[in-house]
MDAnalysis code that builds the backbone (N, CA, C; Angstrom):
import MDAnalysis as mda
import numpy as np

u = mda.Universe.empty(585, n_residues=195, atom_resindex=np.repeat(np.arange(195), 3), trajectory=True)
u.add_TopologyAttr("name", ["N", "CA", "C"] * 195)
u.add_TopologyAttr("resid", np.arange(1, 196))
u.add_TopologyAttr("resname", ["UNK", "UNK", "UNK", "UNK", "UNK", "UNK", "UNK", "UNK", "UNK", "UNK", "UNK", "UNK", "UNK", "UNK", "UNK", "UNK", "UNK", "UNK", "UNK", "UNK", "UNK", "UNK", "UNK", "UNK", "UNK", "UNK", "UNK", "UNK", "UNK", "UNK", "UNK", "UNK", "UNK", "UNK", "UNK", "UNK", "UNK", "UNK", "UNK", "UNK", "UNK", "UNK", "UNK", "UNK", "UNK", "UNK", "UNK", "UNK", "UNK", "UNK", "UNK", "UNK", "UNK", "UNK", "UNK", "UNK", "UNK", "UNK", "UNK", "UNK", "UNK", "UNK", "UNK", "UNK", "UNK", "UNK", "UNK", "UNK", "UNK", "UNK", "UNK", "UNK", "UNK", "UNK", "UNK", "UNK", "UNK", "UNK", "UNK", "UNK", "UNK", "UNK", "UNK", "UNK", "UNK", "UNK", "UNK", "UNK", "UNK", "UNK", "UNK", "UNK", "UNK", "UNK", "UNK", "UNK", "UNK", "UNK", "UNK", "UNK", "UNK", "UNK", "UNK", "UNK", "UNK", "UNK", "UNK", "UNK", "UNK", "UNK", "UNK", "UNK", "UNK", "UNK", "UNK", "UNK", "UNK", "UNK", "UNK", "UNK", "UNK", "UNK", "UNK", "UNK", "UNK", "UNK", "UNK", "UNK", "UNK", "UNK", "UNK", "UNK", "UNK", "UNK", "UNK", "UNK", "UNK", "UNK", "UNK", "UNK", "UNK", "UNK", "UNK", "UNK", "UNK", "UNK", "UNK", "UNK", "UNK", "UNK", "UNK", "UNK", "UNK", "UNK", "UNK", "UNK", "UNK", "UNK", "UNK", "UNK", "UNK", "UNK", "UNK", "UNK", "UNK", "UNK", "UNK", "UNK", "UNK", "UNK", "UNK", "UNK", "UNK", "UNK", "UNK", "UNK", "UNK", "UNK", "UNK", "UNK", "UNK", "UNK", "UNK", "UNK", "UNK", "UNK", "UNK", "UNK", "UNK", "UNK", "UNK", "UNK", "UNK", "UNK", "UNK"])
u.atoms.positions = np.array([
    [-10.406, 9.850, 7.988],
    [-9.247, 10.698, 7.877],
    [-9.505, 11.106, 6.629],
    [-9.221, 10.743, 5.234],
    [-9.351, 10.994, 4.131],
    [-10.612, 10.908, 3.159],
    [-10.213, 11.839, 1.736],
    [-11.354, 10.850, 0.697],
    [-11.626, 9.712, 0.150],
    [-12.521, 8.767, 0.219],
    [-12.471, 7.717, -0.159],
    [-11.793, 7.014, -1.523],
    [-10.870, 6.320, -1.379],
    [-10.539, 5.687, -3.033],
    [-11.508, 5.515, -4.098],
    [-11.084, 6.041, -4.905],
    [-11.897, 5.867, -6.297],
    [-11.560, 4.356, -6.862],
    [-12.863, 3.866, -7.169],
    [-12.696, 2.576, -8.146],
    [-12.414, 2.733, -9.555],
    [-11.598, 1.539, -10.456],
    [-11.230, 1.530, -11.974],
    [-12.119, 1.249, -12.025],
    [-12.394, 1.972, -13.476],
    [-13.373, 1.570, -14.747],
    [-12.546, 1.638, -16.305],
    [-12.063, 0.464, -16.405],
    [-11.428, 0.595, -17.825],
    [-11.979, -0.189, -18.822],
    [-13.346, -0.828, -18.822],
    [-14.209, -1.009, -19.924],
    [-13.867, -0.935, -21.104],
    [-13.683, 0.983, -21.421],
    [-13.829, 0.909, -22.533],
    [-11.898, 0.960, -23.389],
    [-11.211, 0.978, -22.829],
    [-10.314, 0.779, -23.076],
    [-9.305, -0.771, -23.277],
    [-10.716, -1.654, -22.598],
    [-9.996, -3.542, -22.721],
    [-10.021, -3.529, -24.131],
    [-10.800, -3.525, -24.753],
    [-11.456, -4.107, -25.701],
    [-10.522, -4.053, -27.347],
    [-9.740, -3.409, -27.328],
    [-8.655, -3.628, -28.631],
    [-7.487, -3.016, -27.918],
    [-6.637, -3.232, -27.210],
    [-5.220, -3.043, -26.599],
    [-4.660, -4.444, -26.340],
    [-5.311, -5.671, -25.938],
    [-4.815, -7.045, -25.356],
    [-6.375, -7.965, -26.457],
    [-4.945, -9.137, -26.061],
    [-5.540, -10.044, -26.318],
    [-7.022, -10.483, -25.432],
    [-7.583, -11.656, -25.824],
    [-8.685, -11.969, -25.263],
    [-8.409, -12.536, -23.824],
    [-7.316, -13.445, -23.695],
    [-7.140, -13.686, -22.744],
    [-6.618, -13.055, -21.847],
    [-6.013, -12.001, -22.641],
    [-4.693, -10.899, -21.543],
    [-6.214, -10.150, -20.852],
    [-7.412, -9.557, -21.813],
    [-8.729, -8.884, -21.263],
    [-9.196, -9.837, -19.817],
    [-9.234, -11.059, -20.822],
    [-9.862, -11.472, -19.311],
    [-9.192, -11.491, -17.786],
    [-8.372, -12.200, -17.691],
    [-6.868, -11.679, -16.837],
    [-7.263, -10.510, -16.115],
    [-7.042, -9.227, -17.117],
    [-7.041, -7.482, -16.511],
    [-8.541, -7.374, -15.989],
    [-9.009, -8.228, -16.418],
    [-10.676, -7.228, -16.029],
    [-10.986, -8.224, -14.840],
    [-10.342, -9.642, -14.203],
    [-10.200, -10.214, -13.083],
    [-9.359, -9.606, -12.221],
    [-8.456, -8.635, -12.845],
    [-7.978, -7.899, -11.677],
    [-8.286, -6.375, -11.316],
    [-8.987, -6.236, -12.587],
    [-9.756, -4.654, -11.840],
    [-10.892, -5.333, -10.721],
    [-11.524, -6.500, -11.076],
    [-12.696, -6.734, -10.620],
    [-12.417, -7.003, -8.845],
    [-11.220, -7.698, -8.666],
    [-10.973, -7.605, -7.482],
    [-10.005, -6.378, -6.535],
    [-9.432, -6.280, -7.786],
    [-8.534, -4.380, -7.656],
    [-10.097, -3.533, -6.824],
    [-11.076, -3.657, -7.302],
    [-12.375, -2.886, -6.928],
    [-13.132, -3.173, -5.480],
    [-12.865, -4.691, -6.004],
    [-13.401, -5.457, -3.965],
    [-12.632, -5.038, -2.893],
    [-11.262, -4.861, -3.501],
    [-10.270, -4.431, -2.034],
    [-10.420, -2.847, -1.669],
    [-10.533, -2.049, -2.883],
    [-10.702, -0.598, -2.942],
    [-11.806, -0.335, -1.733],
    [-12.991, -1.125, -2.172],
    [-14.546, -1.191, -1.730],
    [-14.144, -1.598, 0.192],
    [-13.514, -2.755, -0.165],
    [-12.948, -2.975, 1.597],
    [-11.823, -1.688, 2.370],
    [-11.085, -1.030, 1.641],
    [-9.989, -0.590, 2.000],
    [-11.062, 0.508, 2.765],
    [-11.895, 1.371, 1.675],
    [-12.698, 3.100, 2.196],
    [-12.982, 1.909, 3.517],
    [-13.748, 0.877, 3.722],
    [-14.822, 0.944, 4.516],
    [-14.202, 0.738, 5.697],
    [-13.057, 0.641, 6.223],
    [-11.854, 0.520, 6.890],
    [-11.265, 1.051, 7.875],
    [-10.967, 1.898, 6.369],
    [-10.352, 3.249, 6.651],
    [-10.588, 4.017, 7.754],
    [-11.651, 4.639, 8.207],
    [-12.571, 5.373, 9.031],
    [-12.763, 4.391, 10.403],
    [-12.535, 2.973, 10.404],
    [-13.168, 2.171, 11.410],
    [-12.171, 1.419, 11.993],
    [-10.834, 1.449, 12.525],
    [-9.932, 0.741, 13.182],
    [-10.597, 0.859, 14.548],
    [-11.184, -0.400, 15.035],
    [-11.004, -0.650, 16.084],
    [-9.953, -1.281, 16.856],
    [-9.715, -2.631, 15.996],
    [-8.817, -3.714, 16.488],
    [-7.647, -3.881, 16.258],
    [-6.551, -4.312, 16.242],
    [-5.096, -4.544, 15.810],
    [-5.056, -5.100, 14.508],
    [-6.114, -6.178, 14.290],
    [-6.868, -6.971, 13.623],
    [-6.400, -6.583, 12.206],
    [-7.950, -4.911, 12.442],
    [-7.851, -3.655, 11.973],
    [-7.039, -3.480, 10.825],
    [-5.773, -3.059, 11.835],
    [-4.841, -2.410, 11.002],
    [-3.961, -3.808, 10.209],
    [-3.758, -4.534, 10.465],
    [-3.254, -5.543, 9.705],
    [-3.981, -5.611, 8.053],
    [-5.669, -6.468, 8.520],
    [-6.617, -6.457, 6.997],
    [-5.747, -4.748, 6.161],
    [-6.598, -3.330, 7.074],
    [-5.922, -2.810, 6.290],
    [-4.434, -2.461, 5.489],
    [-3.251, -2.968, 6.033],
    [-2.133, -2.702, 5.479],
    [-2.203, -4.382, 4.243],
    [-3.239, -5.384, 4.600],
    [-3.426, -6.783, 3.541],
    [-3.448, -6.274, 2.368],
    [-4.939, -5.017, 2.655],
    [-5.560, -4.959, 1.330],
    [-4.339, -3.856, 0.408],
    [-3.855, -2.626, 1.556],
    [-3.253, -1.723, 0.553],
    [-2.210, -3.121, -0.300],
    [-1.488, -3.496, 0.116],
    [-0.480, -4.704, -0.387],
    [-1.508, -5.186, -1.662],
    [-2.271, -5.771, -1.390],
    [-3.363, -6.543, -2.534],
    [-3.613, -5.420, -3.453],
    [-3.688, -4.040, -3.337],
    [-4.109, -3.225, -3.995],
    [-3.187, -2.759, -5.030],
    [-1.912, -2.110, -4.434],
    [-0.783, -2.219, -5.031],
    [-0.146, -3.311, -6.107],
    [0.026, -4.430, -5.566],
    [0.499, -5.212, -6.205],
    [-1.152, -5.737, -7.506],
    [-1.835, -5.295, -7.580],
    [-2.777, -5.397, -8.439],
    [-3.062, -4.519, -9.631],
    [-2.268, -2.945, -8.949],
    [-1.864, -2.068, -10.016],
    [-0.833, -2.097, -10.487],
    [-0.072, -3.058, -10.274],
    [1.339, -2.830, -10.978],
    [0.940, -4.338, -12.064],
    [0.165, -4.976, -11.702],
    [-0.290, -6.673, -12.789],
    [-0.562, -5.313, -14.010],
    [-1.833, -4.609, -13.408],
    [-2.506, -4.041, -14.566],
    [-1.230, -3.145, -14.979],
    [-0.811, -2.478, -15.216],
    [0.359, -1.565, -15.709],
    [1.185, -2.649, -16.304],
    [2.213, -3.833, -15.676],
    [2.465, -4.642, -16.201],
    [1.957, -5.438, -17.881],
    [0.952, -5.515, -17.773],
    [0.176, -6.528, -18.545],
    [0.109, -5.635, -19.715],
    [-0.272, -4.072, -19.437],
    [-0.148, -3.626, -20.789],
    [1.134, -2.133, -21.081],
    [2.187, -3.516, -20.577],
    [3.651, -2.868, -20.414],
    [4.144, -2.342, -21.946],
    [3.622, -2.948, -23.041],
    [3.724, -2.626, -24.570],
    [3.332, -1.045, -24.579],
    [2.869, -0.769, -23.878],
    [1.937, 0.441, -24.384],
    [2.727, 1.529, -23.353],
    [3.632, 1.254, -22.518],
    [4.052, 2.198, -21.738],
    [4.876, 3.161, -21.341],
    [6.093, 2.652, -22.718],
    [6.841, 3.651, -23.511],
    [6.934, 5.226, -22.916],
    [5.602, 5.670, -23.671],
    [5.339, 7.017, -24.060],
    [4.939, 7.492, -22.732],
    [4.695, 6.711, -21.848],
    [3.809, 6.926, -20.159],
    [4.277, 7.842, -19.469],
    [4.110, 8.511, -18.704],
    [5.099, 9.344, -17.523],
    [4.070, 9.729, -16.296],
    [4.242, 8.783, -15.188],
    [2.951, 9.534, -14.127],
    [3.385, 10.429, -13.536],
    [2.379, 11.458, -13.397],
    [3.031, 12.695, -12.459],
    [3.589, 12.727, -11.170],
    [3.419, 11.884, -10.488],
    [4.185, 11.958, -9.426],
    [4.588, 10.777, -8.596],
    [5.323, 10.286, -9.852],
    [6.004, 8.743, -9.968],
    [7.128, 8.804, -8.267],
    [7.693, 9.957, -8.208],
    [8.521, 9.932, -7.250],
    [8.150, 9.757, -5.773],
    [7.170, 10.324, -5.362],
    [6.186, 10.150, -4.568],
    [5.313, 9.029, -4.508],
    [5.237, 8.151, -5.766],
    [4.195, 6.964, -5.398],
    [5.965, 5.753, -5.326],
    [7.180, 6.110, -5.314],
    [8.311, 5.100, -5.342],
    [8.559, 5.265, -4.060],
    [8.535, 6.707, -3.362],
    [9.139, 6.550, -1.942],
    [7.872, 5.867, -0.927],
    [6.494, 6.225, -1.174],
    [5.338, 5.624, -0.524],
    [5.739, 4.199, -0.347],
    [5.912, 3.661, -1.564],
    [5.866, 2.399, -1.709],
    [7.053, 2.139, -0.875],
    [8.377, 2.477, -1.029],
    [9.466, 2.119, -0.368],
    [8.715, 1.753, 1.284],
    [8.715, 3.215, 1.503],
    [8.241, 3.223, 3.040],
    [6.858, 2.145, 3.597],
    [5.782, 1.873, 2.622],
    [5.259, 1.472, 2.943],
    [5.662, -0.495, 2.941],
    [6.324, -1.063, 1.964],
    [7.060, -2.178, 1.508],
    [7.526, -2.389, 2.906],
    [8.388, -1.488, 3.728],
    [9.740, -1.802, 5.354],
    [8.544, -1.783, 6.407],
    [7.017, -0.644, 6.140],
    [6.107, -0.971, 7.463],
    [5.400, -2.565, 7.302],
    [5.265, -3.092, 6.030],
    [4.504, -4.328, 5.934],
    [5.447, -5.706, 6.651],
    [6.982, -5.472, 5.543],
    [7.733, -6.438, 5.895],
    [8.254, -6.520, 7.385],
    [8.193, -5.500, 8.283],
    [8.678, -5.675, 9.662],
    [7.455, -5.558, 10.127],
    [6.644, -5.692, 10.008],
    [5.512, -6.210, 11.332],
    [4.982, -7.686, 10.230],
    [4.835, -8.445, 9.262],
    [4.289, -9.390, 9.312],
    [5.787, -10.203, 8.603],
    [6.497, -10.025, 8.432],
    [7.907, -10.489, 7.724],
    [8.877, -10.657, 9.012],
    [9.404, -10.327, 9.895],
    [10.314, -10.633, 10.742],
    [11.016, -11.915, 10.760],
    [10.112, -12.905, 11.264],
    [11.352, -14.115, 10.308],
    [12.272, -14.235, 10.160],
    [11.849, -13.523, 8.791],
    [12.824, -13.633, 7.352],
    [14.134, -12.289, 7.532],
    [14.152, -11.648, 8.396],
    [14.634, -10.473, 8.910],
    [14.239, -9.129, 8.138],
    [14.507, -7.992, 8.644],
    [14.080, -7.057, 8.142],
    [15.299, -5.934, 7.675],
    [16.363, -6.574, 7.011],
    [17.599, -5.723, 6.977],
    [17.318, -5.263, 5.719],
    [16.363, -5.719, 4.901],
    [16.282, -4.851, 3.450],
    [16.159, -3.818, 3.229],
    [15.262, -3.176, 4.564],
    [14.858, -1.654, 4.299],
    [15.777, -0.785, 5.050],
    [17.042, -0.765, 5.240],
    [18.001, 0.049, 5.936],
    [17.211, 1.561, 5.848],
    [17.205, 2.409, 4.979],
    [16.609, 3.459, 4.630],
    [15.416, 4.085, 5.718],
    [14.619, 3.202, 5.871],
    [13.380, 3.048, 6.779],
    [13.694, 2.902, 8.169],
    [14.427, 2.449, 8.275],
    [15.278, 2.226, 9.606],
    [15.645, 0.771, 10.432],
    [14.824, 0.148, 9.360],
    [14.755, -1.174, 9.661],
    [16.130, -2.130, 9.163],
    [17.150, -2.363, 9.656],
    [18.501, -3.034, 9.313],
    [18.946, -4.365, 9.979],
    [17.502, -4.906, 10.667],
    [17.975, -6.783, 11.277],
    [18.051, -5.844, 12.721],
    [18.240, -5.309, 13.091],
    [18.365, -5.490, 14.704],
    [17.297, -4.814, 15.692],
    [15.864, -4.652, 14.663],
    [14.407, -4.292, 15.559],
    [13.705, -6.044, 15.291],
    [12.715, -6.285, 16.022],
    [11.640, -7.538, 15.891],
    [10.608, -7.006, 16.217],
    [9.731, -6.814, 15.313],
    [8.427, -6.360, 15.876],
    [7.570, -8.102, 16.302],
    [6.960, -7.407, 17.447],
    [6.604, -8.613, 18.057],
    [4.977, -8.306, 18.570],
    [4.553, -7.181, 18.138],
    [3.124, -7.121, 18.287],
    [2.411, -5.579, 17.820],
    [1.532, -5.044, 17.735],
    [0.909, -4.262, 17.025],
    [-0.283, -3.391, 18.491],
    [-0.146, -2.253, 18.342],
    [-0.741, -1.414, 19.353],
    [-1.630, -0.231, 18.709],
    [-2.859, -0.233, 19.086],
    [-3.677, 1.429, 18.708],
    [-3.182, 2.325, 19.443],
    [-2.659, 2.220, 20.434],
    [-2.577, 3.097, 21.479],
    [-1.719, 2.624, 23.010],
    [-1.290, 3.478, 23.405],
    [0.362, 3.175, 24.601],
    [-0.330, 2.924, 25.904],
    [0.278, 1.995, 25.985],
    [-0.063, 1.775, 27.487],
    [0.170, 2.477, 28.843],
    [-0.049, 3.170, 29.967],
    [0.435, 3.390, 31.117],
    [1.430, 3.446, 31.711],
    [2.201, 2.126, 31.637],
    [3.574, 1.976, 31.433],
    [3.987, 2.517, 30.627],
    [3.853, 2.508, 28.806],
    [4.671, 2.991, 27.746],
    [4.579, 3.814, 28.677],
    [3.625, 5.163, 28.528],
    [3.165, 6.840, 28.666],
    [4.557, 7.046, 29.861],
    [4.378, 5.920, 31.255],
    [4.758, 6.710, 32.327],
    [6.911, 6.440, 32.033],
    [7.002, 5.459, 31.072],
    [8.891, 4.814, 31.111],
    [8.724, 5.772, 29.596],
    [8.173, 6.273, 28.915],
    [8.387, 7.168, 27.717],
    [9.142, 6.346, 26.757],
    [8.109, 4.853, 26.014],
    [8.440, 3.995, 25.873],
    [7.996, 3.923, 24.433],
    [8.016, 5.295, 23.638],
    [7.765, 5.419, 22.243],
    [8.436, 6.450, 21.452],
    [8.399, 6.484, 20.096],
    [8.881, 7.723, 19.776],
    [8.082, 8.477, 19.641],
    [6.723, 8.692, 19.334],
    [5.743, 9.639, 19.392],
    [4.487, 9.284, 20.073],
    [3.861, 10.463, 20.785],
    [3.085, 9.593, 21.271],
    [0.980, 9.904, 20.639],
    [1.393, 11.229, 19.196],
    [0.327, 11.247, 18.881],
    [-0.168, 9.930, 17.410],
    [0.298, 8.941, 17.465],
    [0.289, 7.857, 16.223],
    [-1.214, 7.631, 16.037],
    [-1.155, 6.831, 14.874],
    [-2.595, 6.242, 14.980],
    [-2.054, 4.338, 15.645],
    [-1.189, 4.296, 14.997],
    [-0.683, 2.952, 15.357],
    [0.327, 2.511, 15.573],
    [0.899, 1.170, 16.519],
    [2.241, 1.103, 16.644],
    [2.565, -0.239, 16.907],
    [3.690, -0.012, 16.285],
    [4.710, -1.365, 16.026],
    [5.341, -1.896, 17.716],
    [5.175, -2.061, 18.335],
    [5.997, -2.807, 19.504],
    [6.788, -3.890, 18.768],
    [8.821, -3.467, 19.053],
    [9.625, -4.027, 18.580],
    [10.655, -4.149, 19.881],
    [10.962, -5.208, 19.472],
    [12.838, -5.513, 20.687],
    [13.465, -5.007, 19.750],
    [14.431, -4.506, 20.523],
    [16.037, -4.191, 19.800],
    [16.954, -4.458, 20.434],
    [18.357, -4.648, 19.908],
    [19.699, -4.595, 20.412],
    [19.584, -3.957, 21.374],
    [19.381, -4.813, 23.032],
    [19.894, -3.797, 24.089],
    [18.442, -3.282, 24.818],
    [17.682, -3.172, 24.011],
    [16.284, -2.677, 24.932],
    [15.341, -3.989, 24.547],
    [14.847, -3.444, 26.182],
    [13.543, -4.535, 26.306],
    [12.711, -4.202, 24.929],
    [11.685, -2.994, 24.857],
    [10.875, -3.054, 24.031],
    [10.536, -1.777, 23.992],
    [9.954, -1.301, 22.357],
    [9.747, -0.375, 22.554],
    [8.526, -0.009, 21.277],
    [7.817, 1.721, 21.630],
    [6.702, 1.476, 20.383],
    [7.319, 2.267, 19.209],
    [6.820, 1.863, 18.249],
    [7.493, 2.478, 16.672],
    [5.599, 2.893, 16.276],
    [5.752, 4.596, 16.084],
    [4.472, 5.220, 15.536],
    [4.758, 5.393, 13.982],
    [3.219, 5.141, 13.686],
    [2.743, 5.207, 12.419],
    [1.723, 5.698, 12.151],
    [1.311, 6.737, 10.872],
    [-0.439, 6.998, 10.836],
    [-0.904, 6.092, 9.570],
    [-2.114, 6.184, 9.743],
    [-2.853, 5.776, 8.936],
    [-2.758, 5.902, 7.365],
    [-2.161, 7.576, 7.398],
    [-1.907, 8.300, 6.333],
    [-1.063, 7.815, 5.570],
    [0.409, 6.828, 5.896],
    [1.397, 6.374, 5.192],
    [0.750, 5.001, 4.414],
    [0.191, 4.318, 5.018],
    [-0.647, 2.883, 4.129],
    [-1.845, 3.825, 3.175],
    [-2.367, 4.777, 3.753],
    [-3.068, 5.495, 2.484],
    [-2.637, 6.240, 1.050],
    [-1.271, 6.984, 1.659],
    [-0.959, 7.492, 0.801],
    [-0.234, 5.907, -0.368],
    [0.315, 5.368, -0.111],
    [0.751, 3.953, -1.302],
    [-0.558, 3.968, -1.665],
    [-1.522, 3.637, -1.301],
    [-2.514, 3.030, -1.904],
    [-3.047, 4.225, -2.889],
    [-3.535, 5.342, -2.368],
    [-3.710, 6.444, -3.198],
    [-2.813, 6.711, -4.663],
    [-1.335, 6.545, -3.978],
    [-0.616, 7.332, -5.479],
    [-0.343, 5.667, -6.676],
    [-0.517, 4.663, -6.278],
    [-0.570, 3.704, -6.653],
    [-2.350, 3.677, -7.808],
    [-3.087, 3.566, -7.288],
    [-4.294, 3.733, -8.284],
    [-4.233, 5.391, -8.871],
    [-3.999, 6.569, -8.502],
    [-3.565, 7.702, -9.181],
    [-2.835, 7.584, -10.536],
    [-1.989, 6.252, -10.629],
    [-0.768, 6.158, -11.659],
    [-2.363, 4.989, -12.469],
    [-2.450, 4.376, -12.083],
    [-3.587, 3.488, -13.218],
    [-4.422, 4.206, -13.507],
    [-5.082, 5.448, -12.895],
    [-5.942, 5.995, -13.409],
    [-5.550, 6.759, -14.475],
    [-4.136, 8.182, -14.240],
    [-3.449, 8.573, -15.049],
    [-2.926, 7.865, -16.439],
    [-2.779, 6.174, -16.430],
    [-1.977, 5.565, -17.741],
    [-3.476, 5.352, -17.881],
    [-4.398, 4.640, -17.786],
    [-5.961, 4.421, -18.099],
    [-6.189, 5.486, -19.552],
    [-5.974, 7.346, -19.100],
    [-6.049, 8.115, -19.889],
    [-5.231, 7.758, -20.909],
    [-3.835, 8.044, -20.491],
    [-3.140, 7.405, -22.215],
    [-3.334, 6.274, -23.127],
    [-3.804, 5.526, -22.022],
    [-4.339, 4.005, -23.143],
    [-5.361, 4.459, -23.959],
    [-6.766, 5.080, -23.490],
    [-7.166, 5.450, -24.416],
    [-6.929, 6.232, -25.305],
    [-6.034, 7.196, -25.286],
    [-6.101, 7.754, -26.312],
    [-5.184, 7.218, -27.338],
    [-4.577, 5.655, -26.820],
    [-4.088, 4.959, -28.008],
    [-4.857, 4.084, -28.173],
    [-6.036, 3.592, -27.576],
    [-6.992, 2.725, -28.573],
    [-7.751, 3.372, -28.916],
    [-7.562, 5.194, -29.107],
    [-8.733, 5.311, -30.234],
    [-8.158, 5.448, -31.530],
    [-7.302, 5.156, -31.863],
    [-6.456, 4.703, -32.374],
    [-6.854, 3.426, -33.483],
    [-6.982, 3.002, -32.745],
    [-7.977, 1.449, -33.247],
    [-9.192, 1.380, -33.509],
    [-9.897, 2.185, -32.748],
    [-11.010, 2.157, -33.320],
    [-11.653, 2.883, -34.649],
])
């Protein structure tokens, strides 16, 4: 699919900027984050079952949340930091959040993501890695070249297949990790003042 996501190494940053308790917390978050990155890289090119797609999305969610936790923990140092791809990261996060919500949380309704096409009129019922012969015969999909499909009921429609690409999920992870890497470099410069 694409290149592996790189693990995070912040050992040299953590020594002076936070309290001992905060350092322990961030250290545990980074350890879990790196395990998730490793799992994400392993499954990224080995999607065989629909449960693999679910796990891929769960890993992305964990990685995104871990990155946010790290960033917030160092929040007092963030005022002078500007991530170079913040617009793209926000766009990918919104798209990912809509897909994840539609896929796993539809009993809560999915009307919070109107800009991504989820206004509460569609209800996700399953996931598929390919279109069935029936779907192809009756053109029951929005695109034929997708990596996976979210099968949904809609008002006035029996069901449809909404196509998505693994790159949508990968991009969310990529931009969140890239922000943390850039933030780490920024924090390294701050940390040098304490040494």
